[in-house]
N, CA, C and O atoms as a printed pandas DataFrame, in Angstrom:
     atom_number atom_name residue_name chain_id  residue_number  x_coord  y_coord  z_coord
0              1         N          MET        A               1   -0.237   -7.000   17.504
1              2        CA          MET        A               1   -0.742   -5.747   16.961
2              3         C          MET        A               1    0.372   -5.062   16.167
3              4         O          MET        A               1    1.498   -4.941   16.650
4              5         N          SER        A               2    0.062   -4.620   14.969
5              6        CA          SER        A               2    1.072   -3.971   14.139
6              7         C          SER        A               2    1.259   -2.520   14.574
7              8         O          SER        A               2    0.376   -1.908   15.174
8              9         N          ARG        A               3    2.420   -2.002   14.256
9             10        CA          ARG        A               3    2.729   -0.616   14.615
10            11         C          ARG        A               3    1.967    0.329   13.697
11            12         O          ARG        A               3    1.831    0.058   12.504
12            13         N          PRO        A               4    1.472    1.433   14.240
13            14        CA          PRO        A               4    0.732    2.384   13.398
14            15         C          PRO        A               4    1.671    3.112   12.439
15            16         O          PRO        A               4    2.853    3.299   12.728
16            17         N          ASP        A               5    1.131    3.512   11.312
17            18        CA          ASP        A               5    1.881    4.287   10.323
18            19         C          ASP        A               5    1.872    5.746   10.780
19            20         O          ASP        A               5    0.859    6.433   10.651
20            21         N          LEU        A               6    2.989    6.212   11.307
21            22        CA          LEU        A               6    3.051    7.570   11.849
22            23         C          LEU        A               6    2.978    8.639   10.764
23            24         O          LEU        A               6    2.718    9.804   11.066
24            25         N          ASN        A               7    3.201    8.263    9.511
25            26        CA          ASN        A               7    3.017    9.214    8.412
26            27         C          ASN        A               7    1.565    9.674    8.330
27            28         O          ASN        A               7    1.275   10.752    7.811
28            29         N          LEU        A               8    0.663    8.854    8.841
29            30        CA          LEU        A               8   -0.749    9.226    8.810
30            31         C          LEU        A               8   -1.041   10.433    9.699
31            32         O          LEU        A               8   -2.036   11.126    9.487
32            33         N          LEU        A               9   -0.191   10.692   10.688
33            34        CA          LEU        A               9   -0.388   11.885   11.520
34            35         C          LEU        A               9   -0.201   13.152   10.693
35            36         O          LEU        A               9   -0.963   14.109   10.835
36            37         N          VAL        A              10    0.807   13.159    9.834
37            38        CA          VAL        A              10    1.027   14.313    8.951
38            39         C          VAL        A              10   -0.153   14.439    7.994
39            40         O          VAL        A              10   -0.646   15.538    7.741
40            41         N          THR        A              11   -0.596   13.313    7.471
41            42        CA          THR        A              11   -1.736   13.315    6.552
42            43         C          THR        A              11   -2.972   13.893    7.224
43            44         O          THR        A              11   -3.658   14.735    6.645
44            45         N          LEU        A              12   -3.260   13.450    8.435
45            46        CA          LEU        A              12   -4.429   13.957    9.154
46            47         C          LEU        A              12   -4.289   15.450    9.429
47            48         O          LEU        A              12   -5.252   16.200    9.273
48            49         N          ASP        A              13   -3.114   15.881    9.831
49            50        CA          ASP        A              13   -2.884   17.299   10.106
50            51         C          ASP        A              13   -3.174   18.145    8.869
51            52         O          ASP        A              13   -3.827   19.184    8.968
52            53         N          VAL        A              14   -2.697   17.710    7.716
53            54        CA          VAL        A              14   -2.899   18.469    6.474
54            55         C          VAL        A              14   -4.359   18.391    6.024
55            56         O          VAL        A              14   -4.921   19.390    5.576
56            57         N          LEU        A              15   -4.970   17.226    6.136
57            58        CA          LEU        A              15   -6.386   17.107    5.769
58            59         C          LEU        A              15   -7.253   18.033    6.617
59            60         O          LEU        A              15   -8.161   18.682    6.097
60            61         N          LEU        A              16   -6.983   18.097    7.905
61            62        CA          LEU        A              16   -7.763   18.972    8.779
62            63         C          LEU        A              16   -7.526   20.440    8.434
63            64         O          LEU        A              16   -8.451   21.250    8.484
64            65         N          ALA        A              17   -6.301   20.777    8.089
65            66        CA          ALA        A              17   -5.988   22.167    7.743
66            67         C          ALA        A              17   -6.613   22.574    6.414
67            68         O          ALA        A              17   -7.099   23.696    6.273
68            69         N          GLU        A              18   -6.604   21.676    5.451
69            70        CA          GLU        A              18   -7.067   22.007    4.102
70            71         C          GLU        A              18   -8.567   21.809    3.913
71            72         O          GLU        A              18   -9.193   22.540    3.146
72            73         N          GLY        A              19   -9.148   20.831    4.600
73            74        CA          GLY        A              19  -10.578   20.564    4.436
74            75         C          GLY        A              19  -10.945   20.041    3.064
75            76         O          GLY        A              19  -12.098   20.133    2.643
76            77         N          SER        A              20   -9.963   19.492    2.368
77            78        CA          SER        A              20  -10.175   18.994    1.011
78            79         C          SER        A              20   -9.118   17.946    0.704
79            80         O          SER        A              20   -7.931   18.155    0.953
80            81         N          VAL        A              21   -9.557   16.820    0.164
81            82        CA          VAL        A              21   -8.614   15.767   -0.214
82            83         C          VAL        A              21   -7.692   16.263   -1.326
83            84         O          VAL        A              21   -6.487   16.017   -1.287
84            85         N          ALA        A              22   -8.246   16.955   -2.307
85            86        CA          ALA        A              22   -7.441   17.425   -3.445
86            87         C          ALA        A              22   -6.379   18.434   -2.994
87            88         O          ALA        A              22   -5.223   18.336   -3.406
88            89         N          ARG        A              23   -6.758   19.396   -2.155
89            90        CA          ARG        A              23   -5.779   20.397   -1.683
90            91         C          ARG        A              23   -4.729   19.756   -0.781
91            92         O          ARG        A              23   -3.547   20.089   -0.862
92            93         N          ALA        A              24   -5.165   18.839    0.075
93            94        CA          ALA        A              24   -4.210   18.141    0.945
94            95         C          ALA        A              24   -3.235   17.322    0.103
95            96         O          ALA        A              24   -2.042   17.270    0.401
96            97         N          ALA        A              25   -3.742   16.688   -0.940
97            98        CA          ALA        A              25   -2.885   15.898   -1.829
98            99         C          ALA        A              25   -1.842   16.793   -2.498
99           100         O          ALA        A              25   -0.664   16.441   -2.557
100          101         N          ARG        A              26   -2.275   17.946   -2.999
101          102        CA          ARG        A              26   -1.326   18.876   -3.633
102          103         C          ARG        A              26   -0.264   19.315   -2.636
103          104         O          ARG        A              26    0.923   19.357   -2.962
104          105         N          ARG        A              27   -0.689   19.639   -1.433
105          106        CA          ARG        A              27    0.253   20.125   -0.414
106          107         C          ARG        A              27    1.299   19.070   -0.053
107          108         O          ARG        A              27    2.457   19.400    0.203
108          109         N          LEU        A              28    0.888   17.805   -0.033
109          110        CA          LEU        A              28    1.824   16.727    0.301
110          111         C          LEU        A              28    2.450   16.089   -0.937
111          112         O          LEU        A              28    3.175   15.099   -0.843
112          113         N          LYS        A              29    2.156   16.675   -2.101
113          114        CA          LYS        A              29    2.696   16.172   -3.373
114          115         C          LYS        A              29    2.320   14.708   -3.607
115          116         O          LYS        A              29    3.150   13.881   -3.983
116          117         N          LEU        A              30    1.037   14.420   -3.369
117          118        CA          LEU        A              30    0.471   13.094   -3.613
118          119         C          LEU        A              30   -0.640   13.218   -4.640
119          120         O          LEU        A              30   -1.127   14.315   -4.913
120          121         N          SER        A              31   -1.033   12.096   -5.201
121          122        CA          SER        A              31   -2.202   12.105   -6.076
122          123         C          SER        A              31   -3.451   12.122   -5.194
123          124         O          SER        A              31   -3.409   11.669   -4.051
124          125         N          PRO        A              32   -4.558   12.642   -5.720
125          126        CA          PRO        A              32   -5.796   12.610   -4.935
126          127         C          PRO        A              32   -6.203   11.194   -4.531
127          128         O          PRO        A              32   -6.740   10.995   -3.442
128          129         N          SER        A              33   -5.956   10.213   -5.392
129          130        CA          SER        A              33   -6.325    8.838   -5.033
130          131         C          SER        A              33   -5.452    8.313   -3.892
131          132         O          SER        A              33   -5.938    7.576   -3.034
132          133         N          ALA        A              34   -4.174    8.684   -3.872
133          134        CA          ALA        A              34   -3.301    8.272   -2.765
134          135         C          ALA        A              34   -3.764    8.920   -1.462
135          136         O          ALA        A              34   -3.736    8.288   -0.406
136          137         N          MET        A              35   -4.187   10.178   -1.538
137          138        CA          MET        A              35   -4.684   10.857   -0.342
138          139         C          MET        A              35   -5.988   10.222    0.125
139          140         O          MET        A              35   -6.207   10.076    1.327
140          141         N          SER        A              36   -6.848    9.846   -0.801
141          142        CA          SER        A              36   -8.098    9.170   -0.435
142          143         C          SER        A              36   -7.813    7.842    0.260
143          144         O          SER        A              36   -8.480    7.485    1.231
144          145         N          ARG        A              37   -6.824    7.117   -0.240
145          146        CA          ARG        A              37   -6.452    5.845    0.403
146          147         C          ARG        A              37   -5.895    6.094    1.802
147          148         O          ARG        A              37   -6.172    5.331    2.728
148          149         N          ALA        A              38   -5.113    7.155    1.955
149          150        CA          ALA        A              38   -4.573    7.489    3.278
150          151         C          ALA        A              38   -5.709    7.850    4.235
151          152         O          ALA        A              38   -5.685    7.460    5.402
152          153         N          LEU        A              39   -6.698    8.591    3.747
153          154        CA          LEU        A              39   -7.855    8.927    4.579
154          155         C          LEU        A              39   -8.608    7.655    4.969
155          156         O          LEU        A              39   -9.079    7.537    6.101
156          157         N          ALA        A              40   -8.723    6.719    4.054
157          158        CA          ALA        A              40   -9.383    5.443    4.367
158          159         C          ALA        A              40   -8.614    4.699    5.460
159          160         O          ALA        A              40   -9.221    4.111    6.355
160          161         N          ARG        A              41   -7.286    4.724    5.390
161          162        CA          ARG        A              41   -6.477    4.064    6.428
162          163         C          ARG        A              41   -6.635    4.773    7.772
163          164         O          ARG        A              41   -6.687    4.124    8.816
164          165         N          LEU        A              42   -6.711    6.099    7.745
165          166        CA          LEU        A              42   -6.946    6.857    8.976
166          167         C          LEU        A              42   -8.298    6.492    9.584
167          168         O          LEU        A              42   -8.416    6.298   10.794
168          169         N          ARG        A              43   -9.300    6.404    8.738
169          170        CA          ARG        A              43  -10.638    6.050    9.214
170          171         C          ARG        A              43  -10.644    4.666    9.835
171          172         O          ARG        A              43  -11.274    4.442   10.868
172          173         N          GLU        A              44   -9.943    3.742    9.201
173          174        CA          GLU        A              44   -9.876    2.380    9.732
174          175         C          GLU        A              44   -9.121    2.355   11.061
175          176         O          GLU        A              44   -9.534    1.677   12.001
176          177         N          ALA        A              45   -8.026    3.090   11.134
177          178        CA          ALA        A              45   -7.204    3.092   12.347
178          179         C          ALA        A              45   -7.937    3.709   13.537
179          180         O          ALA        A              45   -7.794    3.245   14.668
180          181         N          THR        A              46   -8.722    4.755   13.279
181          182        CA          THR        A              46   -9.387    5.463   14.378
182          183         C          THR        A              46  -10.802    4.962   14.640
183          184         O          THR        A              46  -11.368    5.221   15.703
184          185         N          GLY        A              47  -11.374    4.245   13.674
185          186        CA          GLY        A              47  -12.755    3.805   13.831
186          187         C          GLY        A              47  -13.746    4.953   13.744
187          188         O          GLY        A              47  -14.854    4.873   14.276
188          189         N          ASP        A              48  -13.338    6.026   13.066
189          190        CA          ASP        A              48  -14.181    7.220   12.946
190          191         C          ASP        A              48  -14.053    7.748   11.523
191          192         O          ASP        A              48  -12.980    7.637   10.929
192          193         N          PRO        A              49  -15.118    8.322   10.956
193          194        CA          PRO        A              49  -15.008    8.878    9.599
194          195         C          PRO        A              49  -14.044   10.070    9.511
195          196         O          PRO        A              49  -13.539   10.373    8.430
196          197         N          LEU        A              50  -13.787   10.738   10.621
197          198        CA          LEU        A              50  -12.866   11.869   10.747
198          199         C          LEU        A              50  -13.275   13.098    9.949
199          200         O          LEU        A              50  -13.382   14.187   10.514
200          201         N          LEU        A              51  -13.503   12.952    8.664
201          202        CA          LEU        A              51  -13.921   14.066    7.814
202          203         C          LEU        A              51  -15.126   13.615    7.003
203          204         O          LEU        A              51  -15.107   12.552    6.382
204          205         N          VAL        A              52  -16.172   14.429    7.014
205          206        CA          VAL        A              52  -17.386   14.088    6.271
206          207         C          VAL        A              52  -17.708   15.209    5.295
207          208         O          VAL        A              52  -17.419   16.379    5.548
208          209         N          ARG        A              53  -18.307   14.832    4.183
209          210        CA          ARG        A              53  -18.621   15.794    3.130
210          211         C          ARG        A              53  -19.685   16.776    3.606
211          212         O          ARG        A              53  -20.692   16.399    4.205
212          213         N          ALA        A              54  -19.427   18.039    3.319
213          214        CA          ALA        A              54  -20.394   19.109    3.583
214          215         C          ALA        A              54  -20.250   20.097    2.437
215          216         O          ALA        A              54  -19.293   20.869    2.391
216          217         N          GLY        A              55  -21.191   20.071    1.522
217          218        CA          GLY        A              55  -21.081   20.924    0.339
218          219         C          GLY        A              55  -19.932   20.450   -0.523
219          220         O          GLY        A              55  -19.873   19.281   -0.906
220          221         N          ARG        A              56  -19.015   21.362   -0.831
221          222        CA          ARG        A              56  -17.878   21.005   -1.683
222          223         C          ARG        A              56  -16.632   20.653   -0.878
223          224         O          ARG        A              56  -15.589   20.340   -1.453
224          225         N          GLY        A              57  -16.734   20.702    0.431
225          226        CA          GLY        A              57  -15.558   20.424    1.255
226          227         C          GLY        A              57  -15.821   19.327    2.266
227          228         O          GLY        A              57  -16.847   18.647    2.230
228          229         N          LEU        A              58  -14.880   19.179    3.155
229          230        CA          LEU        A              58  -14.981   18.195    4.222
230          231         C          LEU        A              58  -14.958   18.927    5.560
231          232         O          LEU        A              58  -14.231   19.905    5.732
232          233         N          VAL        A              59  -15.752   18.448    6.492
233          234        CA          VAL        A              59  -15.736   19.024    7.837
234          235         C          VAL        A              59  -15.339   17.929    8.822
235          236         O          VAL        A              59  -15.686   16.762    8.636
236          237         N          PRO        A              60  -14.615   18.308    9.863
237          238        CA          PRO        A              60  -14.169   17.303   10.830
238          239         C          PRO        A              60  -15.313   16.810   11.713
239          240         O          PRO        A              60  -16.215   17.565   12.074
240          241         N          THR        A              61  -15.250   15.546   12.042
241          242        CA          THR        A              61  -16.176   14.989   13.026
242          243         C          THR        A              61  -15.721   15.472   14.406
243          244         O          THR        A              61  -14.623   16.015   14.532
244          245         N          PRO        A              62  -16.538   15.285   15.431
245          246        CA          PRO        A              62  -16.091   15.665   16.777
246          247         C          PRO        A              62  -14.777   14.986   17.173
247          248         O          PRO        A              62  -13.929   15.599   17.821
248          249         N          ARG        A              63  -14.613   13.730   16.785
249          250        CA          ARG        A              63  -13.366   13.012   17.102
250          251         C          ARG        A              63  -12.176   13.658   16.398
251          252         O          ARG        A              63  -11.114   13.813   16.999
252          253         N          ALA        A              64  -12.341   14.034   15.135
253          254        CA          ALA        A              64  -11.258   14.680   14.391
254          255         C          ALA        A              64  -10.920   16.033   15.005
255          256         O          ALA        A              64   -9.749   16.400   15.105
256          257         N          ALA        A              65  -11.941   16.769   15.413
257          258        CA          ALA        A              65  -11.703   18.067   16.054
258          259         C          ALA        A              65  -10.933   17.876   17.358
259          260         O          ALA        A              65  -10.056   18.672   17.695
260          261         N          GLU        A              66  -11.266   16.827   18.076
261          262        CA          GLU        A              66  -10.574   16.508   19.329
262          263         C          GLU        A              66   -9.104   16.172   19.072
263          264         O          GLU        A              66   -8.224   16.582   19.829
264          265         N          LEU        A              67   -8.850   15.430   18.007
265          266        CA          LEU        A              67   -7.483   15.031   17.665
266          267         C          LEU        A              67   -6.671   16.158   17.037
267          268         O          LEU        A              67   -5.442   16.154   17.108
268          269         N          GLY        A              68   -7.350   17.118   16.424
269          270        CA          GLY        A              68   -6.687   18.137   15.617
270          271         C          GLY        A              68   -5.550   18.871   16.293
271          272         O          GLY        A              68   -4.444   18.919   15.756
272          273         N          ALA        A              69   -5.795   19.442   17.458
273          274        CA          ALA        A              69   -4.755   20.222   18.134
274          275         C          ALA        A              69   -3.590   19.334   18.551
275          276         O          ALA        A              69   -2.427   19.719   18.427
276          277         N          GLU        A              70   -3.907   18.156   19.041
277          278        CA          GLU        A              70   -2.853   17.231   19.479
278          279         C          GLU        A              70   -2.007   16.768   18.300
279          280         O          GLU        A              70   -0.782   16.699   18.400
280          281         N          VAL        A              71   -2.652   16.455   17.193
281          282        CA          VAL        A              71   -1.922   16.012   15.999
282          283         C          VAL        A              71   -1.016   17.129   15.497
283          284         O          VAL        A              71    0.139   16.887   15.147
284          285         N          GLY        A              72   -1.536   18.346   15.461
285          286        CA          GLY        A              72   -0.724   19.478   15.021
286          287         C          GLY        A              72    0.510   19.658   15.880
287          288         O          GLY        A              72    1.601   19.909   15.366
288          289         N          ARG        A              73    0.341   19.532   17.185
289          290        CA          ARG        A              73    1.470   19.676   18.108
290          291         C          ARG        A              73    2.497   18.562   17.882
291          292         O          ARG        A              73    3.701   18.818   17.843
292          293         N          LEU        A              74    2.015   17.333   17.734
293          294        CA          LEU        A              74    2.927   16.206   17.515
294          295         C          LEU        A              74    3.725   16.363   16.223
295          296         O          LEU        A              74    4.925   16.090   16.190
296          297         N          VAL        A              75    3.061   16.800   15.175
297          298        CA          VAL        A              75    3.744   16.979   13.885
298          299         C          VAL        A              75    4.808   18.067   13.997
299          300         O          VAL        A              75    5.920   17.901   13.497
300          301         N          LYS        A              76    4.474   19.175   14.648
301          302        CA          LYS        A              76    5.455   20.261   14.811
302          303         C          LYS        A              76    6.654   19.799   15.643
303          304         O          LYS        A              76    7.795   20.128   15.320
304          305         N          GLU        A              77    6.400   19.044   16.703
305          306        CA          GLU        A              77    7.496   18.544   17.534
306          307         C          GLU        A              77    8.379   17.577   16.753
307          308         O          GLU        A              77    9.603   17.619   16.870
308          309         N          ALA        A              78    7.766   16.713   15.961
309          310        CA          ALA        A              78    8.544   15.764   15.161
310          311         C          ALA        A              78    9.390   16.499   14.125
311          312         O          ALA        A              78   10.552   16.155   13.914
312          313         N          GLU        A              79    8.813   17.506   13.482
313          314        CA          GLU        A              79    9.572   18.286   12.499
314          315         C          GLU        A              79   10.749   18.992   13.167
315          316         O          GLU        A              79   11.846   19.031   12.610
316          317         N          ALA        A              80   10.529   19.548   14.351
317          318        CA          ALA        A              80   11.606   20.234   15.070
318          319         C          ALA        A              80   12.701   19.250   15.471
319          320         O          ALA        A              80   13.887   19.577   15.424
320          321         N          MET        A              81   12.303   18.061   15.861
321          322        CA          MET        A              81   13.263   17.049   16.285
322          323         C          MET        A              81   14.149   16.602   15.124
323          324         O          MET        A              81   15.312   16.253   15.328
324          325         N          LEU        A              82   13.612   16.612   13.930
325          326        CA          LEU        A              82   14.347   16.113   12.772
326          327         C          LEU        A              82   15.133   17.195   12.034
327          328         O          LEU        A              82   15.832   16.900   11.066
328          329         N          ARG        A              83   15.022   18.442   12.485
329          330        CA          ARG        A              83   15.819   19.508   11.874
330          331         C          ARG        A              83   17.277   19.353   12.277
331          332         O          ARG        A              83   17.573   18.860   13.365
332          333         N          PRO        A              84   18.184   19.771   11.409
333          334        CA          PRO        A              84   19.602   19.726   11.793
334          335         C          PRO        A              84   19.848   20.627   13.004
335          336         O          PRO        A              84   19.225   21.678   13.154
336          337         N          ALA        A              85   20.755   20.198   13.849
337          338        CA          ALA        A              85   21.099   20.994   15.027
338          339         C          ALA        A              85   21.783   22.283   14.589
339          340         O          ALA        A              85   22.495   22.317   13.585
340          341         N          GLU        A              86   21.556   23.330   15.353
341          342        CA          GLU        A              86   22.230   24.591   15.049
342          343         C          GLU        A              86   23.713   24.436   15.333
343          344         O          GLU        A              86   24.114   23.771   16.288
344          345         N          ARG        A              87   24.513   25.054   14.494
345          346        CA          ARG        A              87   25.958   24.990   14.693
346          347         C          ARG        A              87   26.342   25.897   15.852
347          348         O          ARG        A              87   25.806   26.995   16.002
348          349         N          LEU        A              88   27.255   25.435   16.651
349          350        CA          LEU        A              88   27.733   26.188   17.801
350          351         C          LEU        A              88   28.648   27.306   17.320
351          352         O          LEU        A              88   29.640   27.050   16.638
352          353         N          ASP        A              89   28.321   28.531   17.672
353          354        CA          ASP        A              89   29.123   29.694   17.297
354          355         C          ASP        A              89   30.063   30.008   18.456
355          356         O          ASP        A              89   29.674   30.661   19.424
356          357         N          LEU        A              90   31.297   29.538   18.349
357          358        CA          LEU        A              90   32.257   29.696   19.440
358          359         C          LEU        A              90   32.609   31.162   19.697
359          360         O          LEU        A              90   32.968   31.520   20.819
360          361         N          ALA        A              91   32.514   32.000   18.687
361          362        CA          ALA        A              91   32.831   33.420   18.869
362          363         C          ALA        A              91   31.814   34.098   19.781
363          364         O          ALA        A              91   32.139   35.079   20.449
364          365         N          ARG        A              92   30.601   33.590   19.814
365          366        CA          ARG        A              92   29.556   34.196   20.644
366          367         C          ARG        A              92   29.324   33.439   21.946
367          368         O          ARG        A              92   28.493   33.842   22.759
368          369         N          LEU        A              93   30.043   32.361   22.145
369          370        CA          LEU        A              93   29.871   31.541   23.338
370          371         C          LEU        A              93   30.447   32.263   24.547
371          372         O          LEU        A              93   31.592   32.714   24.518
372          373         N          ASN        A              94   29.670   32.372   25.590
373          374        CA          ASN        A              94   30.099   33.063   26.797
374          375         C          ASN        A              94   29.841   32.133   27.975
375          376         O          ASN        A              94   28.692   31.893   28.347
376          377         N          ARG        A              95   30.903   31.619   28.552
377          378        CA          ARG        A              95   30.790   30.707   29.692
378          379         C          ARG        A              95   31.723   31.170   30.801
379          380         O          ARG        A              95   32.742   31.810   30.540
380          381         N          ARG        A              96   31.374   30.849   32.018
381          382        CA          ARG        A              96   32.223   31.157   33.164
382          383         C          ARG        A              96   32.567   29.833   33.841
383          384         O          ARG        A              96   31.693   29.018   34.135
384          385         N          PHE        A              97   33.842   29.645   34.077
385          386        CA          PHE        A              97   34.311   28.442   34.743
386          387         C          PHE        A              97   34.980   28.841   36.052
387          388         O          PHE        A              97   35.674   29.855   36.117
388          389         N          THR        A              98   34.775   28.061   37.070
389          390        CA          THR        A              98   35.432   28.274   38.356
390          391         C          THR        A              98   36.298   27.061   38.628
391          392         O          THR        A              98   35.816   25.929   38.647
392          393         N          LEU        A              99   37.570   27.307   38.836
393          394        CA          LEU        A              99   38.500   26.224   39.132
394          395         C          LEU        A              99   38.827   26.257   40.615
395          396         O          LEU        A              99   39.124   27.314   41.172
396          397         N          ARG        A             100   38.772   25.125   41.233
397          398        CA          ARG        A             100   39.113   25.020   42.652
398          399         C          ARG        A             100   40.251   24.020   42.783
399          400         O          ARG        A             100   40.342   23.045   42.037
400          401         N          HIS        A             101   41.086   24.282   43.720
401          402        CA          HIS        A             101   42.188   23.350   43.942
402          403         C          HIS        A             101   42.510   23.326   45.426
403          404         O          HIS        A             101   42.105   24.206   46.185
404          405         N          SER        A             102   43.232   22.322   45.809
405          406        CA          SER        A             102   43.714   22.266   47.190
406          407         C          SER        A             102   45.231   22.162   47.145
407          408         O          SER        A             102   45.795   21.686   46.160
408          409         N          ASP        A             103   45.882   22.601   48.198
409          410        CA          ASP        A             103   47.346   22.614   48.226
410          411         C          ASP        A             103   47.933   21.210   48.192
411          412         O          ASP        A             103   49.057   21.022   47.728
412          413         N          GLY        A             104   47.204   20.243   48.667
413          414        CA          GLY        A             104   47.733   18.886   48.720
414          415         C          GLY        A             104   47.545   18.118   47.423
415          416         O          GLY        A             104   47.841   16.924   47.374
416          417         N          PHE        A             105   47.090   18.731   46.430
417          418        CA          PHE        A             105   46.786   18.023   45.188
418          419         C          PHE        A             105   47.798   18.284   44.135
419          420         O          PHE        A             105   47.685   17.760   43.027
């Protein structure tokens, strides 16, 4: 079994937020056709249409709605994990150390 493309999680998160392939494509700086292909890969991977046409937009299927909150959380955690670590400000660092010793040492 091949490894899943984890970039598709970001794609799904944005598609669910935008409700439009064109808007999601703009937000991710992709062409609409590239976003459509990504949606096709998501559909194949999940075995669900995920988003279906309703008027001029897309609405999530029950499966997509179920995945939505979890996908959003995963994307936020991944983004936080990949941010640079905050620099340690030694001037504001406040620590207490206790030193113990014995006479025979």
